[in-house]
N, C-alpha and C positions, 0 to 999 in steps of 0.2 A: 623687814616686812613693811614698816611704815613708809619707807621711801618707795617701795614697790607700789603700795596703795596710792600714794600721792601721784606717782608717775601714771598709773592707770587712769586716775581721775582727771589728770591734766590732758592726757590723750583723748579721753571722752569729751572734755570741754572743747578741745580744738575741733574734734569731729562734728559735734553738734553745731558749733559756730559756723564752720565751713559749710555745713549742709544748709543752714538758714540763709547764708549769704548767696550761695549758688542757686537757691530756689527762685530768687527774684528774676534773673534773666531767663530762666527756663520757663517761668509762667508767662513772661512777656512774649517769648518766642511762640509759645502755644497760642496765645491770644492773637498774635499777628498772622499765624498760619492756619487759623481755624477754618477759614473759608475753603481750604483744600479738603477738609473733612466733610464738606457738604456733598450731597448727591448731585450729580450732573442732571440737568433737566433737558430732555430731548422731546422733539415733536416731529413726527413724520406725516407727510401728505403724499399718499401713493395710491395707485390703482391695483386692486387685488381681484382676481377672478374675472368672470365675464361682466365687465362694465360696472363693477361696484367700486366705490371709493372708500378707503379707510383713512381716518385721521386719528392718530394715536399718540397721546402724550405719555411718556414714561419717565421714570427716574433711574439713574444708573449710579450706584454707590461704589466708587472705586476702592474705598478703604476696606469695605466688607466684601467686595467682589460679588455684589448682588444687584439684581434689577427687580423692578416691581411696577405695579400699576401706579399711575400718578393720581393725585387727589383731584385734579381738575380735568374737565373735558370740554374744551371750548376752542375757538379759533385764535386764541392769543396765548403765547407761551408766557407763564409767570416769570418774573425777574427777581433774582436774589437781591436783598438789601446788602450793599457792600460791607463786608466784614461783620455781617449780622446774621440773625437767624430767621428773619421774616422774608416771605415772598409776597409779591403784589401782582394782581391780575385784574383784568377788566371783563365785565360780563354785561350782556345785553339787558338782562332783567334786574341785575343787582347793582350795576355800576362798579366802582372800584372796590375790590375785596383784598384782604390780607390774611395770611396764615402763618403761624409760627412753627418752625421746625425744632424738634427736640433732639439734641445730640445724644442724649442718654438713651432714649427709646428708638431713635432713628425713624420717627414718624412725624407727620404734619398734623397740626391741629385743625379745628373747624374753620370754615370761612367766616370772617367777621368784617364789618365795615371799619374803615380807618378811625371813625369817630369813637367807636367802642375801644379800639386798641390804643389809640394815641390821644384820646380825649379831645378830638377836634370838634369845634362848634360849627354849626351851619348845616346846609343841605348836603345830601350825598353827592358824590362827585360823578359827573357824567363825562368822563374822558373817553375819547373816541377810539376808532379801530386802528389808528396808525401806530399804536404801541404805547407802552407806559414804562417808566423807569424811575430810579431813585437818584438823588444827589449822593455823592460819595460819603458824606457824613450821615446819611440816612434820615435827615430832617426835612427834606423836600421830596415831593414826587413831581414828575414831569410827564405831560401827555398832551394829546390833542383834544380840544374842546370846541364848542361852537364859536368861541371867540378867536381861536387859533391855537398856536403852540403855547401852552400855559403851564406855569409851575405853581405848586401849592405848598405852603409852609405848614407842616404837620402840627406843631404845637398850638397854633392859633387858627389854622384854616385860612390864613390870608392868601389871596391869589394874585398872580402877576402874569400878564400876557407878555411873552417874550417875542413872538412873531405873530402879527395880526393875520387873521384869516385871509385877507385879500392878497397876501404875499405867498400863499401856499399853493396857488394854482388849482387844478382840478384833478380829481381821482375817482376811481370807481367805488372803492371802499375806503372812505376817509381820504385824506390828502397826503399824509405822511407815511413813508414806507421804512420805518425803523428810526430810532433815535438813541442817543446816549449822552451822558454828562461826564465831563472830564474829572479826574480825581482831585485836581486843584480847585475845583468848583468854579472855574472861570469860563469854560467853553461848553457849548452844546452842539452836537452834530446831529443832523437830520437829513432825510432823503425825500425827494419829490419826483413825480413823473417828469421825464425829460423828452427831448425831441431828437437827439442825435441817433442816427440809425444803428441798429445792431442786427445780427442775423436772426431772421424771423423763424419761429418754430410752431409746433402744434398748440402751444399754450403759453401763457405769460408765467414765467418762473415765480413772480411775486403773487400773482393771482391765478392759480391753475384753472379756476372755473371760468375764466374769461379768455376771449380771443387774444392772441399775442399781437400787441401793437408794433413789435419789432424795434423798440427803442431802448436806449440806456436810461437808467435812473440817475438823477443828479444829486450830488452830495453837497451840503452846505454847512458852514460853520457860523456861529453867532455867539456873542458874549451873553452871559446870563441876564444882563440888563437890556438886551435887545440891540445893542450897538455893534458896529463892525461886522455886519452880516455880509458874507462873501461866499462865492461859489468856489468849491474845492476841486471837483472833478466828477467822474462817473462812480456810481456805487449806491447800494442800499444796505439797510441794517448795519449801520456803523457801530464799532466798539472801540473805545479808547484803551490803551495800555495803562497800567497803574502809575507810570511816571509821566504820562501825557505826551510822550514823544511820538508814539506810533498809533496808527488807527487802521483797523482791518474792516473790510466791508465785502459784500457780495457784488460781483459785476459780471456783465455778459460779454461773450465773445463777439467779434465782428465777422469772423470768417466761418463760424459754425455755430449751431445751436447748442447752448449750454452755458453754465456759469462757473465761476471760480472765485477765489479769494484774492482781493487786491490789498496791498499794503501801502499805506501812506506814511512818509516821514515828515511830520509836521514841523520839525525844527530846521529842516533844509530850507535854503532860500535860493530860488523859489521852492515851494513844496514839491516833492517828487513822489511818484508812485510806481509800483511794479507788481507783476503777478507773484503771489506767494505760493499758492497751490492751485493748479488748474484741475478742473473736474471735481469741484467741491461745492457743497450746498450752503454751508453756513460756518461761522467761526466765532470764537470769543477768546480772550486771553485767559491763560491759566492764572488763578489768583496769585498776586505778588511775584509773578514771573514774566519774562519777555517771551516765553513759549506760547504757542497758540493751539487751542483745542479746535479741531476741524472735523466736520462731518463730510466725508467723501460722497461722491455721486452714487456709489454703490451702497451707501448707508453705514460704512465702517466709521468708527470713532478713532481718530488718530491725534497725536500731538506732534506739532511741527515747530522747528526753530524759525528765526526770522530770515533764514536763507532758503526756506522751503524744504529743508531736509526732514523727513519723517523720523522722529526719535523713538516713538513707541506706538503701538496699536492697542489701546486699553481694552477695546471690545469690538468684535466684528458684528456686522449686521445679522449674520446667521445666529450668533449668540443672543443678540438683542431681540430677534424675531421670536424666540421662544417665550419671551415675556409679553410680547404684543398679542399673540394668539394663544388663547387659553383652552380652546376646544379643537378636537381633531378635524372637524368639518372645515374650520377656517384654515387649518394648516395645509390641507390638500390643494388649495388654490395657489397657483404661482403668483408671485408679486411682480408686477410690471415696473415701469419706470417710477422711481422715487421723484416726484415732481417738486417737492420742497421739503426742507428740514430746518428746524430752529434749535439752537442750543444755548444753554446758559450754565455757568458754574460760579 
């Protein structure tokens, strides 16, 4: 009996030790993949009914298979902090605001200024309409200001101009049409109005309220210190992959009106690009994967690999529409062309 008791205790000791040792990599894996547990942020700009325009930001929670109204209602889609729980957005009357997402309650907190959340000293930030994003480590924010393309260090509020205003050209609403910061912290991609002709249509895909100039947008790369600034090709709203090799953006067609997703291989010499998904409105990379989350021209949300093959369709626009319109009167009006969409995960 004594031997049996010792044997049981020994087995119990081995089981507890193994459980403790195995818990460490499991926790690390969850921490690294937590970004995939966040809701997807979606933003549609479309015409509904007789001449009315609807602009609706929503969130899509793939883990819980739910959708719901989004906290914000403005002309700029909030951007997730990489591997974090904060989102950041820009407002006309408030400037830059942040909100924290609770993974436990699946809700967003109230809007707050970065100075309250991160203890930044100085005036509130007046970053402009061209977009706003984070550095990959979450310590910097990047956006367009009166001085140009500017980055702000959150712990101290220190500001550095990356690209001066005089190099940004001219635009109707701000100068920059989308920007992103690479995961290694070395490169920034941004887009400006271009002059190369594209197929003209009834509206500008980047600014549906304005007449279509019928031109491509130009994509630029620059190091974070402002050096090595160079033209990359056509595209707007660029997004880096987590390994920094790939970049997706929105681009226009030459032979017909519409937009698709273009993929750049930044490690190729020279850099190459090709169409990834035609007839799509926006895209971003799935966190910690080389797969791409794409909003199709019909509003469906799909996941594509780097060869343009659709792997899954997490949610159709018919499903999403139920969460955009909450009353029967709105539901009876047909939706016309979806003129623009933005997505972040």
